[in-house]
Backbone bond lengths (Angstrom), bond angles and torsions (degrees), N, CA, C in turn:
res aa  C-N    CA-C-N  psi(-1)  N-CA   C-N-CA  omega(-1)  CA-C   N-CA-C  phi
1 M - - - 1.443 - - 1.528 109.39 -
2 E 1.290 117.04 132.75 1.458 122.46 -177.85 1.524 111.37 -77.50
3 E 1.317 117.31 131.69 1.454 123.19 177.76 1.522 109.16 -78.74
4 R 1.332 117.09 121.62 1.461 120.64 -177.59 1.524 113.26 -112.91
5 R 1.314 117.84 1.72 1.464 120.24 -179.85 1.525 109.92 -72.07
6 K 1.333 115.25 144.71 1.463 120.59 179.01 1.524 111.66 -79.54
7 T 1.329 117.08 -29.10 1.462 121.53 177.64 1.527 108.77 -130.99
8 Q 1.316 115.53 148.66 1.461 120.63 -178.39 1.525 109.94 -71.29
9 R 1.326 115.35 136.73 1.462 120.41 176.81 1.519 109.16 -96.59
10 H 1.322 115.31 149.67 1.456 121.76 -179.52 1.514 109.12 -110.76
11 R 1.330 116.27 131.22 1.451 120.33 179.27 1.516 110.41 -62.63
12 T 1.315 114.60 141.27 1.451 120.97 179.31 1.520 108.19 -155.73
13 L 1.279 117.92 169.99 1.461 122.28 173.65 1.524 106.80 -146.38
14 K 1.327 114.96 90.29 1.464 121.19 -176.25 1.514 109.67 -126.30
15 A 1.321 115.67 151.93 1.459 121.00 176.20 1.522 108.79 -78.65
16 G 1.322 115.35 139.65 1.447 120.91 177.94 1.513 110.82 -142.67
17 T 1.327 115.20 173.36 1.457 121.86 177.48 1.515 108.76 -135.23
18 I 1.329 116.08 134.55 1.454 122.52 174.63 1.519 106.37 -96.46
19 N 1.339 116.82 109.06 1.466 121.95 -178.85 1.515 109.83 -101.78
20 F 1.333 115.96 127.23 1.461 118.58 177.60 1.515 112.80 -141.61
21 N 1.309 117.02 4.34 1.459 120.59 171.16 1.519 108.54 -155.22
22 R 1.279 117.22 171.86 1.465 120.89 -175.70 1.518 113.34 -75.56
23 A 1.308 117.16 -16.12 1.466 120.97 -175.57 1.530 112.80 -77.10
24 G 1.299 118.85 -13.93 1.457 121.15 -178.23 1.500 110.70 145.75
25 G 1.316 116.19 -153.31 1.456 119.30 -177.88 1.508 111.65 -156.46
26 V 1.327 114.31 -170.31 1.456 122.73 -179.80 1.529 108.04 -113.01
27 D 1.325 116.23 128.91 1.458 119.99 177.47 1.523 110.03 -69.29
28 C 1.334 115.44 144.95 1.461 120.47 177.73 1.519 109.15 -147.43
29 R 1.338 115.09 169.08 1.461 122.12 171.74 1.513 107.50 -114.94
30 V 1.310 116.58 131.14 1.462 121.80 176.26 1.522 106.70 -85.82
31 R 1.342 116.59 112.61 1.467 121.78 -175.62 1.520 112.49 -88.53
32 N 1.329 116.94 -36.02 1.460 120.61 172.10 1.515 108.48 -151.02
33 L 1.338 114.85 159.94 1.453 119.78 -168.83 1.517 110.10 -151.09
34 S 1.330 115.61 142.25 1.465 122.14 173.15 1.515 107.07 -144.20
35 P 1.326 118.06 172.93 1.466 119.39 175.63 1.533 112.56 -63.23
36 A 1.344 118.08 -18.99 1.461 121.26 -176.43 1.524 114.08 -98.87
37 G 1.356 118.49 -21.52 1.453 119.11 -176.50 1.510 113.07 -178.57
38 A 1.349 115.19 -169.20 1.456 120.14 -175.81 1.526 110.45 -157.90
39 C 1.330 114.85 164.07 1.462 122.25 170.75 1.522 106.03 -113.41
40 L 1.323 115.60 125.97 1.456 121.31 -176.86 1.514 109.90 -115.72
41 E 1.320 116.49 140.77 1.464 121.69 176.76 1.520 108.06 -110.93
42 V 1.336 116.35 131.35 1.459 122.31 -178.94 1.524 109.31 -130.23
43 A 1.331 116.66 160.65 1.465 120.53 176.36 1.525 109.39 -67.24
44 S 1.323 115.95 -41.23 1.462 122.04 177.40 1.520 107.53 -154.60
45 Q 1.319 117.01 137.80 1.453 119.66 -179.72 1.527 112.68 -90.42
46 I 1.327 117.04 2.13 1.464 121.13 179.59 1.523 109.56 -61.33
47 G 1.319 115.76 127.98 1.458 121.46 178.45 1.512 114.65 89.98
48 I 1.325 118.47 -6.70 1.465 120.81 178.88 1.527 108.18 -84.21
49 P 1.330 117.35 122.15 1.469 120.12 -177.47 1.524 112.37 -74.93
50 D 1.331 116.15 173.05 1.464 121.49 -179.53 1.528 112.70 -72.96
51 E 1.332 117.82 -21.90 1.467 121.48 177.91 1.520 109.45 -129.30
52 F 1.334 115.98 136.84 1.459 121.24 -179.53 1.523 109.15 -162.13
53 V 1.328 115.88 179.82 1.466 121.71 177.05 1.531 107.87 -110.28
54 L 1.322 116.39 124.75 1.464 122.00 176.22 1.520 108.29 -90.68
55 V 1.328 116.43 126.85 1.460 122.11 178.96 1.526 108.44 -117.72
56 V 1.336 115.80 124.35 1.466 122.25 174.73 1.525 105.64 -122.17
57 E 1.330 115.62 96.12 1.467 121.50 -175.13 1.530 112.23 -57.29
58 H 1.332 117.33 -41.46 1.464 121.75 -177.19 1.527 112.19 -55.69
59 D 1.337 116.88 -37.97 1.470 121.92 -178.51 1.530 113.15 -101.75
60 H 1.331 117.53 5.66 1.465 122.44 -177.61 1.522 111.18 56.12
61 V 1.343 116.35 42.95 1.462 122.62 -178.88 1.521 109.33 -103.76
62 K 1.321 115.98 134.72 1.460 123.09 173.54 1.521 105.11 -141.02
63 A 1.344 117.20 93.83 1.462 122.01 -169.44 1.525 112.08 -120.71
64 P 1.343 117.53 120.87 1.462 119.52 171.41 1.524 108.95 -66.45
65 C 1.330 116.81 139.43 1.460 119.95 -178.10 1.524 110.80 -151.06
66 H 1.326 115.27 171.34 1.457 121.19 176.83 1.532 108.92 -136.81
67 V 1.328 114.92 150.52 1.465 122.08 -175.41 1.527 109.95 -77.37
68 I 1.331 115.78 131.41 1.462 123.40 176.47 1.528 110.17 -98.72
69 W 1.336 117.08 -41.20 1.462 121.68 178.60 1.525 109.19 -148.36
70 R 1.346 115.00 160.93 1.467 122.01 -179.44 1.529 110.62 -140.33
71 T 1.329 115.26 145.39 1.460 121.78 164.21 1.530 104.95 -127.41
72 A 1.315 117.83 -172.41 1.463 120.51 -177.52 1.534 112.43 -60.63
73 T 1.344 116.78 -36.26 1.474 119.20 -175.64 1.527 113.95 -127.65
74 R 1.322 118.24 5.02 1.475 120.08 179.99 1.522 111.42 -133.06
75 L 1.332 114.09 150.63 1.463 122.24 177.79 1.515 108.61 -131.03
76 G 1.295 117.13 134.91 1.465 121.93 171.07 1.521 107.13 -102.16
77 V 1.331 117.00 125.12 1.463 120.34 -177.19 1.519 110.73 -124.14
78 A 1.324 114.21 151.76 1.464 121.87 172.60 1.530 107.24 -115.12
79 F 1.321 115.75 137.75 1.463 119.85 178.74 1.510 109.96 -76.28
80 N 1.333 115.98 138.78 1.458 121.16 177.83 1.514 109.76 -73.85
81 A 1.320 115.56 142.19 1.476 120.43 -178.65 1.508 112.02 -74.51
């Protein structure tokens, strides 16, 4: 499989939150991370919009992003510039 990422991602396993409204968010696991994007694991991607804010409390990250690809339980996102 051809690698198409612009920057190398580093494997990780951190707790995160997908925020897309004021009422709260969806819990996720950050599986890998780079300055350009991340792979997120969720219980179900139903209801998750194409654009949201990824919050990783451990790293003090609050990054607007958009979905590049989806599977049943994973999302590939790119951070907005």
